[in-house]
MARGU-526788 format. One record per residue: residue in three letters; x, y, z of N, C-alpha, C in turn. Coordinates in steps of 0.05 Angstrom, whole numbers, padded with zeros to 5 digits, always signed. Last residue first. Layout:
<atoms>
ALAXYZXYZXYZ/...
</atoms>
This chain:
<atoms>
GLN+00873-00224-00126+00888-00234-00154+00911-00202-00150/ASP+00847-00224-00079+00868-00245-00075+00883-00237-00106/LYS+00806-00187-00089+00832-00187-00071+00852-00200-00076/SER+00770-00213-00120+00793-00200-00131+00809-00186-00123/ARG+00749-00258-00079+00776-00265-00102+00787-00242-00122/ALA+00724-00234-00052+00745-00235-00037+00766-00247-00063/GLY+00680-00214-00085+00706-00193-00076+00730-00208-00056/GLU+00659-00249-00087+00677-00249-00120+00686-00221-00113/SER+00640-00269-00039+00664-00282-00054+00676-00272-00084/LEU+00601-00231-00033+00624-00241-00022+00646-00244-00025/ARG+00573-00244-00079+00581-00215-00076+00605-00222-00052/GLU+00559-00287-00053+00565-00286-00084+00579-00265-00079/VAL+00524-00274-00011+00554-00296-00003+00558-00294-00033/PHE+00489-00239-00038+00497-00229-00016+00529-00248-00020/GLN+00452-00278-00059+00464-00262-00072+00489-00243-00053/VAL+00436-00316-00008+00450-00325-00036+00470-00307-00053/THR+00410-00275+00013+00427-00289+00026+00444-00297-00005/GLY+00363-00274-00036+00380-00245-00028+00407-00253-00008/ASN+00343-00319-00025+00355-00314-00046+00374-00292-00050/LEU+00329-00323+00024+00342-00339+00013+00360-00333-00014/VAL+00274-00283+00020+00302-00287+00041+00323-00298+00026/ARG+00248-00316-00017+00265-00285-00021+00285-00271-00010/GLU+00238-00352-00002+00254-00359-00017+00268-00338-00033/VAL+00207-00343+00050+00231-00350+00059+00246-00358+00023/GLU+00156-00314+00030+00176-00299+00037+00203-00312+00050/ALA+00128-00355+00000+00158-00342-00016+00169-00322+00003/ILE+00129-00385+00048+00149-00406+00035+00159-00381+00017/ARG+00087-00359+00076+00111-00360+00070+00131-00365+00065/ARG+00045-00358+00018+00053-00330+00039+00083-00344+00039/THR+00033-00413+00032+00046-00403+00007+00066-00379+00024/LEU+00013-00418+00091+00049-00426+00084+00057-00427+00059/GLU-00033-00383+00080-00012-00375+00094+00012-00390+00094/GLU-00067-00422+00035-00046-00389+00024-00025-00382+00040/VAL-00072-00463+00073-00051-00465+00057-00045-00442+00041/VAL-00106-00432+00106-00074-00436+00121-00066-00448+00097/ALA-00147-00418+00074-00133-00394+00092-00098-00409+00101/ARG-00167-00473+00065-00158-00461+00051-00140-00430+00052/SER-00153-00517+00118-00163-00504+00103-00158-00483+00084/ALA-00139-00596+00114-00126-00567+00112-00145-00540+00104/GLU-00182-00629+00142-00183-00631+00119-00158-00596+00129/ALA-00171-00683+00197-00181-00656+00194-00174-00641+00175/TYR-00197-00742+00187-00178-00738+00185-00187-00708+00184/ARG-00226-00813+00206-00224-00782+00192-00214-00757+00204/ALA-00218-00880+00197-00211-00858+00210-00209-00832+00200/GLY-00273-00931+00175-00237-00923+00179-00248-00886+00202/ARG-00327-00937+00182-00316-00937+00156-00283-00929+00148/THR-00329-00933+00235-00323-00967+00222-00329-00961+00186/THR-00290-00883+00256-00317-00893+00250-00315-00929+00233/LEU-00262-00832+00293-00260-00864+00287-00280-00877+00275/GLU-00230-00773+00285-00256-00789+00288-00253-00823+00271/ILE-00193-00747+00276-00213-00716+00291-00233-00745+00297/PRO-00122-00776+00280-00154-00775+00271-00173-00756+00297/LEU-00064-00737+00289-00090-00747+00297-00109-00753+00281/GLU-00002-00742+00267-00033-00722+00256-00048-00754+00267/GLY+00053-00753+00275+00045-00726+00281+00008-00716+00283/GLN+00069-00797+00250+00071-00771+00237+00071-00745+00253/LEU+00042-00826+00294+00064-00819+00303+00083-00798+00274/ALA-00007-00825+00260-00001-00815+00299+00026-00812+00300/ARG+00000-00856+00230-00011-00830+00218-00007-00812+00244/LEU-00012-00910+00251+00022-00897+00223+00018-00866+00218/ILE-00047-00906+00275-00029-00906+00276+00010-00897+00267/PRO-00087-00906+00231-00089-00881+00258-00056-00885+00275/VAL-00075-00955+00206-00066-00925+00197-00065-00908+00223/LEU-00081-01010+00243-00050-00986+00244-00046-00969+00223/LEU-00134-01006+00257-00109-01003+00273-00090-00993+00271/LEU-00150-01026+00204-00167-01001+00216-00144-00991+00242/LEU-00112-01066+00185-00112-01038+00181-00119-01012+00193/PHE-00140-01104+00217-00106-01097+00221-00113-01067+00214/GLY-00188-01107+00203-00190-01100+00227-00160-01086+00237/TYR-00185-01122+00151-00197-01092+00150-00183-01081+00184/PHE-00155-01171+00163-00140-01154+00152-00154-01128+00156/PHE-00200-01205+00183-00173-01194+00206-00161-01170+00194/VAL-00243-01200+00149-00255-01183+00174-00232-01174+00188/LEU-00211-01226+00102-00214-01203+00097-00215-01190+00127/THR-00208-01280+00138-00187-01271+00140-00194-01242+00128/ARG-00265-01294+00138-00249-01279+00166-00224-01271+00161/GLU-00279-01308+00086-00291-01285+00102-00263-01276+00127/ALA-00230-01341+00076-00227-01316+00062-00252-01296+00072/TRP-00250-01388+00109-00228-01378+00099-00222-01349+00091/ARG-00310-01397+00086-00310-01387+00108-00266-01375+00123/LEU-00296-01410+00034-00305-01379+00035-00307-01372+00061/GLU-00261-01453+00055-00256-01443+00036-00258-01424+00045/ARG-00315-01483+00074-00289-01483+00095-00272-01457+00078/ASN-00377-01481+00083-00355-01485+00062-00335-01469+00071/GLY-00413-01466+00122-00409-01495+00122-00388-01495+00100/LEU-00414-01419+00114-00399-01416+00131-00401-01445+00136/ALA-00442-01409+00068-00431-01397+00065-00405-01405+00095/LEU-00494-01448+00081-00479-01447+00059-00444-01432+00065/ALA-00516-01450+00148-00515-01433+00119-00492-01445+00112/PRO-00479-01465+00212-00494-01469+00187-00494-01456+00164/LEU-00418-01520+00225-00430-01493+00222-00461-01484+00199/LYS-00395-01563+00259-00423-01563+00248-00429-01525+00244/HIS-00339-01552+00288-00347-01567+00267-00368-01570+00247/ALA-00325-01483+00305-00330-01501+00311-00337-01523+00280/SER-00260-01473+00287-00277-01462+00295-00294-01488+00292/PRO-00184-01441+00296-00214-01469+00302-00235-01454+00298/LEU-00143-01405+00255-00169-01409+00274-00188-01434+00280/PHE-00122-01420+00204-00112-01439+00219-00119-01435+00256/ILE-00138-01380+00167-00139-01400+00170-00141-01414+00183/GLY-00139-01320+00188-00161-01331+00178-00159-01372+00176/LEU-00087-01328+00213-00112-01330+00234-00133-01329+00211/ALA-00063-01325+00150-00056-01346+00172-00077-01349+00192/ALA-00090-01275+00135-00087-01310+00124-00084-01324+00137/SER-00069-01236+00173-00092-01240+00180-00103-01270+00160/ALA-00013-01241+00168-00019-01247+00191-00059-01248+00185/LEU-00006-01229+00116-00001-01252+00126-00010-01261+00152/ALA-00027-01177+00117-00044-01189+00104-00032-01225+00115/ALA+00007-01151+00160-00021-01166+00168-00033-01174+00135/ALA+00052-01156+00123+00047-01167+00144+00021-01172+00152/PRO+00038-01126+00081+00042-01143+00075+00040-01159+00107/ILE+00039-01076+00111+00016-01088+00108+00018-01115+00095/GLY+00085-01069+00138+00077-01061+00158+00048-01071+00133/ILE+00134-01055+00092+00122-01076+00110+00106-01090+00127/ARG+00102-01010+00062+00118-01018+00051+00119-01059+00070/ILE+00103-00974+00116+00085-00987+00101+00088-01006+00088/THR+00165-00967+00140+00143-00978+00155+00110-00996+00137/ARG+00179-00948+00087+00180-00965+00094+00172-00979+00117/ALA+00155-00896+00096+00148-00904+00072+00152-00937+00072/MET+00182-00878+00137+00150-00881+00141+00149-00895+00116/
</atoms>
């Protein structure tokens, strides 16, 4: 997943820059910001990059099994884990650790018994 992010974000930035610079526009545009070629490129590049991120992030998180509960112009919003869920997971992890430690001790006792019989 981290590899996808390391490749996806720079690819989105490069695609945004290419689209922002090379997409044609009308020759005569109003206002100073639209009349300045470099500023127009930067503005279009930022718009494309944000658009790519707005699509890319929910797709990548959906591949991990986490879907957004809301998509807005500010981005995707995901459900937060509640305190009760975190406490339940902590309890389950402690139980698994206890069982695992008991299993390890049992296997060690068996291996010590097998060694003593071999001698």
